[in-house]
C-alpha positions in Angstrom: 10.9 12.2 -14.6 7.3 10.9 -14.5 5.5 11.8 -11.2 3.8 9.4 -8.9 0.8 10.1 -6.7 0.0 7.7 -3.9 -3.5 7.9 -2.2 -4.3 6.2 1.0 -3.9 6.0 4.8 -1.6 7.5 7.3 -1.2 5.2 10.3 0.9 5.3 13.5 2.2 1.7 13.7 2.9 0.0 17.0 4.8 -3.2 16.1 5.0 -6.0 18.6 7.4 -8.9 18.1 7.1 -11.4 21.0 10.5 -13.0 22.0 8.7 -16.2 23.2 5.2 -17.8 22.7 2.5 -15.4 24.0 1.4 -16.3 27.5 -2.3 -15.6 28.2 -3.2 -13.4 31.1 0.4 -12.6 32.0 3.5 -10.9 30.6 5.4 -11.9 27.5 8.8 -10.5 26.8 8.6 -8.6 23.5 10.3 -6.1 21.2 7.9 -3.1 20.7 8.5 -0.2 18.4 6.4 2.7 17.1 6.8 4.1 13.5 4.7 6.1 11.1 3.0 3.6 8.8 -0.1 3.0 6.7 0.2 0.9 3.5 0.0 3.9 1.1 2.4 5.9 3.2 4.9 3.1 3.3 4.6 2.7 -0.5 5.2 6.4 -1.1 8.4 6.3 1.1 9.8 3.2 -0.6 9.2 4.6 -4.1 10.8 8.0 -3.1 13.8 6.1 -1.6 14.4 4.6 -5.1 14.5 8.0 -6.7 10.9 8.5 -7.9 9.2 11.9 -7.6 6.4 11.1 -5.2 3.4 13.0 -3.8 1.2 11.5 -1.0 -2.5 12.4 -0.5 -4.2 11.5 2.8 -6.0 12.8 5.8 -4.7 13.3 9.4 -5.7 15.0 12.6 -5.2 18.7 12.3 -2.7 18.7 15.2 -0.5 16.2 13.4 -0.2 18.0 10.1 3.3 19.4 10.8 4.6 16.1 12.3 3.3 14.0 9.4 4.6 16.5 6.8 8.0 16.5 8.4 8.1 12.7 8.5 7.3 12.4 4.8 9.8 15.1 4.0 12.5 13.0 5.6 11.9 10.5 2.8 11.6 13.2 0.2 7.9 12.7 -0.3 5.7 15.7 -1.0 2.3 15.8 0.8 -1.2 17.0 0.1 -2.9 16.5 3.5 -6.6 17.0 4.3 -7.3 17.7 7.9 -9.8 16.3 10.4 -10.7 16.5 14.0 -10.7 12.7 14.1 -7.4 11.2 15.6 -4.8 10.2 13.1 -5.1 6.5 12.3 -3.3 3.9 14.5 -2.5 0.2 14.2 -1.1 -2.5 16.4 0.8 -5.2 14.5 1.4 -8.5 16.2 4.2 -10.3 14.5 4.5 -14.1 14.6 7.3 -15.4 12.3 6.1 -14.7 8.7 2.6 -14.0 9.9 1.1 -10.8 11.3 -2.2 -9.8 12.9 -3.4 -6.2 12.7 -5.6 -4.3 15.1 -6.7 -1.1 13.3 -8.3 2.2 14.1 -8.4 4.1 10.8 -9.5 7.4 12.5 -9.0 10.5 10.2 -8.3 8.3 7.2 -12.1 7.7 6.9 -12.5 11.4 6.3 -10.4 11.6 3.2 -12.5 13.2 0.5 -11.6 11.8 -2.9 -14.7 13.2 -4.6 -13.1 16.6 -5.1 -10.3 15.1 -7.2 -10.8 15.7 -11.0 -9.0 15.2 -14.3 -7.2 18.5 -13.9 -5.7 17.5 -10.5 -4.5 14.1 -11.9 -2.9 15.7 -15.1 0.2 16.4 -13.0 0.8 12.7 -12.4 1.9 9.8 -14.7 1.2 7.0 -12.1 -1.5 7.0 -9.5 -1.2 4.3 -6.8 -4.3 3.8 -4.7 -4.5 1.7 -1.5 -7.7 -0.3 -1.2 -7.9 0.9 2.4 -9.0 4.3 1.0 -12.0 2.7 -0.6 -13.7 1.3 2.5 -16.8 3.1 3.5 -17.2 4.7 0.1 -19.8 4.2 -2.6 -18.9 2.1 -5.7 -19.7 5.1 -7.9 -17.2 7.3 -6.0 -14.4 4.8 -6.4 -15.1 4.2 -10.1 -15.2 7.9 -10.7 -11.8 8.3 -8.9 -10.2 5.7 -11.2 -11.8 7.3 -14.3 -10.7 10.8 -13.4 -7.1 9.6 -12.8 -7.0 7.7 -16.1 -8.7 10.6 -18.0 -6.0 12.9 -16.6 -3.5 10.6 -18.3 -2.3 8.5 -15.4 -1.8 4.7 -15.2 -3.7 3.5 -12.1 -2.3 0.8 -9.8 -4.4 -0.6 -6.9 -3.4 -2.7 -3.9 -6.7 -4.1 -2.6 -5.5 -3.6 1.0 -7.1 -6.4 3.1 -9.1 -9.6 2.4 -11.1 -8.9 5.6 -12.1 -5.4 4.5 -13.0 -6.7 1.0 -15.4 -9.1 2.6 -16.8 -6.3 4.8 -17.2 -4.0 1.7 -19.0 -6.8 -0.2 -17.0 -8.9 -2.7 -19.1 -8.1 -5.8 -19.3 -4.4 -5.0 -15.5 -4.3 -4.5 -14.9 -6.1 -7.8 -17.2 -3.7 -9.6 -15.5 -0.7 -8.0 -12.0 -1.5 -9.1 -12.7 -3.3 -12.4 -11.3 -0.5 -14.6 -7.8 -0.2 -13.0 -4.7 -0.9 -15.0 -2.6 -2.9 -12.6 -3.9 -4.8 -9.6 -1.5 -6.0 -6.9 -3.2 -8.4 -4.5 -1.6 -10.9 -2.1 -2.6 -14.5 -2.3 -5.6 -14.2 0.0 -6.9 -11.2 -1.8 -6.3 -12.8 -5.2 -8.4 -15.9 -4.2 -11.3 -13.5 -3.7 -10.8 -11.2 -6.6 -9.4 -13.4 -9.4 -7.2 -12.3 -12.4 -9.6 -10.6 -14.7 -10.4 -7.2 -13.0 -7.3 -5.4 -14.4 -5.2 -5.5 -17.6 -2.3 -6.8 -15.4 -2.6 -8.6 -12.1 0.5 -9.1 -10.0 0.1 -11.5 -7.1 2.3 -11.3 -4.1 2.8 -14.9 -2.7 5.4 -14.2 0.0 8.2 -16.8 -0.1 6.4 -18.6 -2.9 7.2 -15.7 -5.3 5.2 -13.4 -7.6 2.7 -14.5 -10.3 1.8 -12.2 -13.2 -1.4 -12.4 -15.1 -2.3 -10.5 -18.3 -6.1 -10.2 -18.9 -6.7 -13.4 -16.9 -3.9 -15.5 -18.4 -0.9 -16.5 -16.2 2.2 -15.2 -17.9 5.1 -15.8 -15.5 6.1 -16.7 -12.0 9.0 -14.8 -10.4 10.9 -16.7 -7.7 12.3 -15.1 -4.6 15.4 -15.8 -2.6 14.7 -17.4 0.8 15.8 -15.1 3.6 15.3 -15.0 7.4 12.6 -12.4 8.0 12.9 -10.2 11.1 9.6 -8.3 10.5 7.4 -9.1 7.5 5.1 -6.1 8.2 6.1 -3.9 5.2 7.1 -6.5 2.6 4.1 -6.0 0.3 4.4 -2.2 0.6 8.1 -2.3 -0.2 7.4 -4.5 -3.2 4.7 -2.0 -4.5 7.0 0.9 -3.9 9.8 -0.7 -5.8 7.5 -1.6 -8.6 6.0 1.8 -9.2 9.3 3.6 -8.7 10.9 1.5 -11.4 7.9 2.0 -13.8 8.3 5.8 -13.1 11.9 5.4 -14.2 10.5 4.2 -17.5 11.7 0.6 -17.1 9.8 -2.5 -18.4 7.3 -4.3 -16.1 9.6 -7.3 -15.7 12.4 -5.1 -14.4 9.9 -3.3 -12.1 8.8 -6.7 -10.6 12.3 -7.8 -10.0 13.2 -4.5 -8.2 10.0 -4.9 -6.2 11.1 -8.3 -5.0 14.6 -7.0 -4.1 13.0 -4.1 -2.2 10.7 -6.4 -0.3 13.7 -8.5 0.7 15.4 -5.5 2.2 12.2 -4.5 4.1 11.7 -7.8 6.0 15.3 -7.7 7.4 14.5 -4.6 9.5 11.9 -3.6 12.1 9.2 -1.3 10.7 7.6 -0.8 7.3 9.7 2.2 6.0 13.1 2.3 4.3 16.1 2.6 6.7 17.8 5.9 5.7 
């Protein structure tokens, strides 16, 4: 079976779902849960839950190495963890219907060293999925070299841009330049409006309840509809979609099938609290 490498953040998620409109300067009854998250981490777990052979590469606080390794192992994800004295990343997610606001401290994730990864390292993998969060704070040349090394090692490179806010902070033109050689780009609607459809051979746009649009070299090829469902927690929908997509590609299925499985996986994700598969 082809192997998948996922590169990106490890985050401890605190998910807050208010049970009533938030009241300023006083208490609001809410449901609060804590899970291991991070977009790339979630993608790795969803892909493994669908039978793909998955390895995750990230950076955590040295004291959390065992805990994080065990949590990934629960989902049958292998790990390559770099260690830092910075705290493991953390995130507060405030859920409001289909919308969510995220308060982020990336912590140790900022210390991930991708410059040491070369063609030989990537030769063990057929698909390399990179979260855009792993790019922020890095030079354009470092990102372009990462993509080149993965492709030169024989892997197909998929990128989820990560966050429209971080793209703006990075600098739009620099970010576009940095990722312009990837094979498949998977933005949401806000990210797509910034990045456009010509940076990758294939661009797959996640539009939430409006479906999924697919572009090939800038030309819109197809829109996939999604079934309307009542979402409990939309936090991990995009990650679940990406995990379903890359897992299906790793099973050597066509792109159309991979997108459909991604849609079905996202639908499962939003009907539970948290961004990981329920096992």
